[in-house]
N, C-alpha and C positions, 0 to 999 in steps of 0.2 A: 928796788923795783923800778921799772921804766916809768917815767913821768912825762906829761906833755900838757901843755896849756889848753890843747884842744879837747881834752877828755875831762868831763865833769861827772863821770860816773865810773865806778870800778869795773862794771861788767863791759863798758866800751873799751877800756884799757886791756881787759882780759881777752875779748873778742879780737882786738887788733894783734895783740901779743900771740895768741894761739892760731889765729886763722891767716892773718894777712902779713905779718912781719917777715921780711925776707931775712934768712939766715945763710948766706953763701959759705960754701965749705972753705975753710982756710981763712976767712976773713970776718971781720966783726959783723954782727948782725945790725940791722937799721936802728939807729939811736931812737927814733921817735917816728910818729905818723907822718910827718913832714917830709922825711926821707923816703917813705913809702910813696906820698905823692908825687915827689919829684922823679922816682923811679917809673911810676905809672905814665906821668905825663910825657916823660921823654921816649918811652917804649911806644906809646901810641901816635906820638908826633913822627916817628922814624919814617913813615911812607911819604910824608909831605916834602914837596920841593923846598920849602922854607921850614925846616925842622925846628929851628931855634925860636922862630915867631910862634909856631902853633904849640910847641912845648910850654911856652909861657902862658898862652891862652888856655890850655888844658889844666895847667897848674892852678890858675885861678878859678877855674870851675870846680876843682877838687878840693880847694882849701876851704876849711869852714864846714865841710859835708855839704856843700851846695848841690854837687852832682854825686850820685853814689854809682859807680859802675857795679856790675854784678860781681859777686864774690869769687869766681874764678879769675876775673880781670884783676882784681886787687891783689889776689894771691900769687898769680903767675906773670902778669906782665913785666917784662924787663928782667926777668930771672934766668938762671939757667935750669930750672926745672923742666923735666920732660913731661909737661902737662899741657892741656888745653885751656884756652881762655873762654871757651863756651860752656855755660852752666849745664846744659842738658842737651840731649840728641833724642830724635825719633828713629828708631832702628828701622832696618829694611823689612820688606814684606817677608813673613816666615814661610817658605814654601812646605807644603805638606808632605814632607818627606824626612825620614829619621836622620839621614846624613845632613841634610840641609838644616834641619832644626838644630843640630848641634854646632853647625857653622855659625849659625846666629847667635848661639850661645856664647861661642868663642868672641864674636865682634862685641857683644854686649860686655863681656868681661874685660876685653881690652879698652873699650870705652870707658868703663867705670875706674879701670886701674889709672887712667890719665885724669881723672877727676870729673868726668861728665856723669850726670844722671841721665836715665834713659827712659823713653817711653815705647810699649810694645803693643801692637794690635794682635791678638791671638786668635782672631776671627777665622784664619785661614786653615787652622788645624781641625781635622775631622772630630766630630762628636764622640764622647765616650760610647763603646758598644758597637762602633762601626767596624766591619772587617776590613783589614789593611790588604790592598792589593798585592799579589805575588805571594806574599808570606802566609797569609790567612789568618794573621794575628789579630787580636782584637784590640782597637784603639782605646786609650785610657782617656783622652780628651784634654782640651787645652788648660783646664785648671791643674792636672797632673804635671804638666810641663812648667807651668807657672811655680810649682814647688821648687823644680830644678834651678830656675833663675833666682828664686829667692835664697836658695843654699849658696848659690855662686856669689850673690851679693853679700852674704854674711862673710864668705870666705875672703873676698876681695877687702872688705872692711877690717878683717882681723889682721891683714898685712900691713896696715897702718895708713892705708889711702883715706881720702875723704869719706865720710860716712855716706853710703850708697842711699840712692833714692830711685825708685822706679815707678812708672805708670803702666798699669795693664788696662786695655780696653777690650770689649766684646760687643758685638752686635746684639741688638735686642731681639734679632730673629734668629739667632745661633741656637741650634738644639740644646747646648749645654748652658744656656742662659740662666736657668734656676740655680744650677750648681755654682755658677759665677757669682750670682747675687748673695748666695749663703756661704761664700767661701770663708769670709772673716767674721763668722758668728761665733768663733771661740777665740779667746785671748790666746795670743802667741802664733797665730796661723797667718801665713804671708805677710809678716810684719814689715817687711821691707818694700811692700808694694802699696801704692794707692790703687784703687779701682774706679772705673768709669764705665757705665754701660753707654754705648752708642745708641742714642735715642733718635729716630727718624719722625719727621712730619706724620707719615702714615700711620706709624704706631700711636702717636699721640691723638689722631683722628680716631682710631680704632679704640682707644681708651674713652674718648668723649663719647663715642657712639655705642659703648658696651659690646663691642663686636668680637668675633674670633680672630685670632693671631696666628698666622702659619709661621712654624719654625722650620728653616729650610737649610740646605747646603748645596753649594754649587754641584751641578749634575755632570760632574767630570766622568767620563767613561771608565775611568780607573777605579773610581770609588762607589758608584752607585748604578743600579740598574736603569735601562732606558725606559721602563714602563713606570706608570703612576703619575700623580698630578705634579706638574712643574709650573713655576712662576718666574717672572723675570725680576731680578733684584740686582740693584748696585752692590758690588761686593768688594772687599778688600783686595787690592792689587790689579784691579780693573778700572779704567776710565769710564767704562760705559756698563750698562747692566748685563748680567749673565744669566743663563738658564739655571734655575735651581730647583732641586727636588723637595717637595713638601714632605717632612718626615713626620710632622704631628701638628695638631692644633691645639691652642690653649685659649682661655679668655684673656684678652687683652687687659681688661681692667683687673683680673685676679694677678695677672703678672705685675701690673703696675703697683698693685697693692702689697705684694711680696717686696718689690723693691724699696717701697716706702717704708715699711716695717723693718727691713733689714737696716736702711741707714738711720732710722730713728733709734734702733736698738744700739747699733755699733759703728755708726758714723760713715758707713761704707754699704754699697758703692755710692759715688757721686754720678752725676749724669753729664754727658757730651751731646749736645744737640747737634748732630753731624750735618744735617741739612742746612740749618743756619749757618754753620761754619763754612761750609762750602759754597753757599749763596754769595757770601760776603767775601770769600777769598779773592784777593786781588790777582792770583794766578788760577782761578778756577776753571778757566778755559782749558787748562792742560795738566791739571793734577786734582786727584780727589783724596781729601784728608780724612783719616780715621782715628788718628792718635794725637796726643798731646805730651808736652813735657811733664814731669812729675806733678807739678802744681796747676797744670791746666791754662796758663795765661798765653801760650804759645802752640796753637794748632800747627802741626808740620806734616809735610810729605815724607816719604821714606829717606832716611840719612839726613833730614833737615836739622838745623841746630839752632839753638837760643843764644843770642847775643845780646846780653840785658844791661839796663841801667835805669836808675830811678831819679827823678828831680826831688829833692827835699823841699818840699812846700812850705815847711815852717820856716825856711831862711828868706822867704819872700813876703812875710807878712810885716807889714811896717805899722808901728804903734800899736802892739797888740794889747788887748784887753782894755782899750780906750774907746771913746765914741769916735775917734778918727782912725781906727784900725782899717787897713786896706791892703791889698795885694799890690806887689810891685810888678805890674803886668809887663812893663818893657823889659825888666830883669828876667822875667820868666821866660819870655820869648828869646832873649839872648842866651841864656843858659841852654835852652832846648836846641838851638842852633849849634852851639858848640858840642853839646853831647852827642848830637847826630853824627857829626864829623868824627868825634872820637870812637863811637860804636862802629862807624863804617871802617875806621882804620884798624879795628880790632880783627876783622876778617882777613886783613893782609899780613898781620904780624903773628897770629895764632898758629899753633900747631894743631894737628887734627889727629885723633886715634885711627882713623880709617880713610883711605883715599876717597871713598864714596862720598863721606861727609865733607872733605875739602871741596870736592867737585860741586856739591849740592849749595854749600855755603857761597862759594864764589860765583856760582851761577846765577843765584837769586839776590844775595846780598841781604837777605832779611835782617832786620835789627828790630829791637823791642824796647822803645824808650817809653818809660812809664813815670809814676808818681809814687811817693810814699810821704808818710807824714799827714794824710789829708784830715784824719779825725783831729789831731792836734792844731792844724792849721785853721780848721773850722772853729774850734774852741778860741784860739788865739784872735780871731775875727769876731768874736761874740754870736757865733751862729749855732743854733741847735742842729745837730747832724740830721734830724728827722724833718727838718722844717724846708720849705719850699725855696726859701732864699739860699739856704745851703746847698741844695741841689743845683740851682742855677749858678751859683759862684763855682761850684766844683766842676760844673760842665764847662764853664768858661776857661777855667784853668786847663782841662784837658783839650779844649779846642785850641787855646793859645799854643800849647805845646805842640799838638798834631800839626796845625798849619805851619808853624815854624819848622817842623821837622821836614814836613813835604817841600816847602820852598828851598830849604837847604839842600835836599836830596836833588832837586831840579839843578840847583846851582853846582852841586858836585857832579852831576852828569854832564853839565856844560864844560867843565874844567877837566873832569877825569874820565869821562865816559859813563854811559848807562850800564846797568847790570847786563851781563852777557846774553841773558834769555829775554831781554826786554822786546816786546812787540807792541809798537804804539797803538794801533787800531784796537787790538784786543784788550789792552791794558786800560785803555779810555773808556772801554765799553763796560768794565767792571762796575757793580753797583756802588761800591764804597768810592771808587774814583769819580764816577758821575757826580757825586754829591759835593765834590770839592769846589772851591771858589774859581771863578772863571780865569783868574791870572794864574793859578796854579796848573790848571788843565791846559791853558795855553803854553806854559812853560814845559809842560810833559810832552805836548805835540812837537814842540820845537827842539827840545834837547834831550827828552827822555827822562828817566828816573835811575839814580845811582842805586836804589834799593827797592825792591819789591814791595816790602812791608816796613813800617816804622814804628808803630805804636803797640804797647802792651803793658798791662798792670800786673806786675808780679807781687807776690806776697811780702818780699823784701825783709824776712825775719831778721837774719844776722846783721845786714848792713843797716837796718833801723835801730838795732842796739848798738852798734858802733857810733852812730850818730847822736847818742845821748839817750837812747830808749824813746824814741819818737813813735807814735802810732804807725803801725805798718800798713803798706800798700793802701787800698781802698777802704780799709776797714775802719770802723769806730774805735776809739780808745778800748783796749780790751780790759784793763783794770787800771785805776789811778795808783794802787799799791799791789805788789805782787811777789810771790816768791817765784823765781824762775829757775828751772832746772837746765843746766848746760852740760854737754858731754865733753870731757877733756880728751887729750890726745890718746889715752888709755881706755878710752869708752867708759869712764866713770862718771856718774852723775855728780855734779857741783851745784850747790844751791847759791843763789844770789837774792837779796831783797832789792826791789826796783821800785822807783816812783816814776810815774809817766812824765814826759818832758814839760808839756803844757801845764800839768799840775804843779810841778817843781817851780817853773818859771813864775806862776801865779804867786806861789807862796813866798818866794823871793822877793817880789814886789808888794804884795799884800799879806804879810804874815798873820795878821790878825782878823783878815775878812774872811766871811764865808763865800766859798766859790758860787757863782751864779748858777741859775738853772740850766744853762747851756753847757755845763759840764757833765756830760753824760758817757756812761761806758756802754759796750756791746750789748749787756744785758738789759740795758734801760732803752735800747733803740729796738722797736718792734721789727719783726723779720721782713715784713712787708716794706717797711721803711728803708731797711738794708737793700733789699732787692731794687727799690725805686732809685736809690742812689747809684747802683751799678748801672741801672738801665739808662740814667741820665748821662753817664760817662761813655756808654757803649758807642754811641754814633760817631765818636772821635778816636775810637780803638779799632785798628784794622786787624789786629791780630785777636786777643781776647784779654778777658780780666779774670784774674784768679780771686774768686770770692767764696767765702765761708761763712754762713749763717750760723752764728753762735747763739745757743738756746740754753735756758736754764733747765736743769735736771727735771724740774716739775713740769716742763712744757708738755701739754697733752698731745698724744698722737691725733685726735680729732682737728686740733688747730695746726698741726704739722702736715698732714697728708697732702694739702694742695700747694704746698710751697713750690714744688718743682714745676707744676703746671703752670703756676704764675710767672716763674722765671722764664718758661718758654713763650708764653704769651708776651711777655715784656721784650722778647727779642735777645735774651742773653744766649751765649754760646755755650755755657755750662755752668754748674752750681755745685756746691757741696755744703753739707750742714755739719755741725759738731754739737752734740748734746751729751755732757760729760755722764759716764756711768761706770759701773765696775769694769766692763769690757775695754772701753777706750781709755780709761784713766784721764790724767791730766798733766800738761806740761807746767802749767800756772797754777798756783794756789793762792788765795788772798793773804795779805800781810798777817791778819790775825790768827791764821792758821799755822803760821811759821815761827812762832815765838822761839822755839828751840834752835832755829839756825843761826849762823853768823849773820850779822847785818853788814853789808858792805857799803850801801849808800846812805846818804843823810835821811834820818828819819823825818817823815813827814805825817801829821796826823790824817787819817782816814775820813774821806766823805762818807756819809751815811748811805746804806743800801748798796754797797759794793762788795758783798761778801761772797758771792757766788764765784766758784773757779771756772775757768774756761781755757780753751787751748789758744795759743798765739798763732798756730799754723793752720794752713789748709790740709784737708784729708787727714786729720790725726796729727802725728807728731814726728813725720819723717825728716822735717827741715830743722827740728829744735836745735 
């Protein structure tokens, strides 16, 4: 078995060996993860004038899991694999025409074959029951075409490619919205899709006022007659509102209730607050976003790409579990600057499945630098996840990373030039940019920006396991001990026993002591406190935050039904929930229910009250 001094859990070793270890044809495989870090650092430094210097800098960022590039970067950078280094893409606008629909299916298949997950907005497809122009055929509706995408994804997965992940969105005023909401009410249906409803501010207002809500579709002369009630609506594929035919009206509150009951019962759909997304979009003056990548942290225009990486916050806690515990703020600022440069270089060295994706990525140079290990870092600092001080500290962490990234992007623009679509006046007028410090705005005015967007918080599932089972993304620790199911290359489930990184570190230092009260897992942090944490970070995230509220199975619907309204009021761009039940199942189960499985990691006694199972991932288990 391959060994490495950097691995302190068997699952970390397994994740590296199965996902990120390079095995070139006809040559020996990488001996250890240090060889992987050497490969990645050299590949991402290649675009630099002084590649040797920057390769050394990038290697130092990677060593010890201080910076965790996205999985596609770790698996593909510096290899001869014909893959993309971008984790995910949002696909192009699906024209409402059978030939073009299948053209887009082909584009999606080619993207997934190269290792990219995809997001698709199906709002452009006519509702079920509509008469097709020309042929007179009856349309089957967007959900029926989603089933074709789902089958394609299963087929691509069966060829041995990376396990597929897809996001489907639909407007809240599309006539098939109820069918979309109910689409995953049965187990085994659309299993390779995450679903999110595009929620507008107008709909939320209608829910609040208990008003009627018009379900509409664009009044294209090919599709609908010219008589009848029409309204102007912003629609997918259009920068400005278009004339839409009102096909029927429903109670906004009843539709919202239907959505809440669906997601309560089977964790789908989530919500995407599209007006919030577009208000804060740094390029909102020239693009309208209606879809995201599969986990929701990157809202993207058609053919946009996810260039992701996460700073491992646990590596920047000094004197953990002591009265002197503190963050290394300077180190955090420095790693963010280096990581920004690394992610910017990904755009220049990556392959792209489609030319449209290359054109979009190189034109905007979007990146998504975020964090992982937040829950563990707060515990190491002696802070309760739900406390005010924890939120203030977490916000300062994200602020430090954001401002360092923006300052670095200004400097890169000075040296290498701004992103091709940069327009100084329009960019400086965007709401997020207006809130930046004066020195950054002055730098933008003088030199431009290398990257249109810079920050995003991804779930970080596999890369967090690689770093020793640290808590993932923005989430609290999911469980301190758990059985984790992982898919192997043959799509077979393999079980691992895991212990949380902070909990393991505590036990190593204080083997006989009872963990303090700030050792809390996700089921011990109330949902509103989880939303409050995401809201504290959102002002420093110009893309979005992948956030799943984990709930115990016994959590009542009466307590649940207002969570998404609260998320909207707090200014979040999207949200999902997960409550284990017979439909959703579980990726994780507590250690106590896994006694028959092989134990891979060192056994550590359980803290009381941690017996409820929950998912490690957003939107169910697509990234497990």
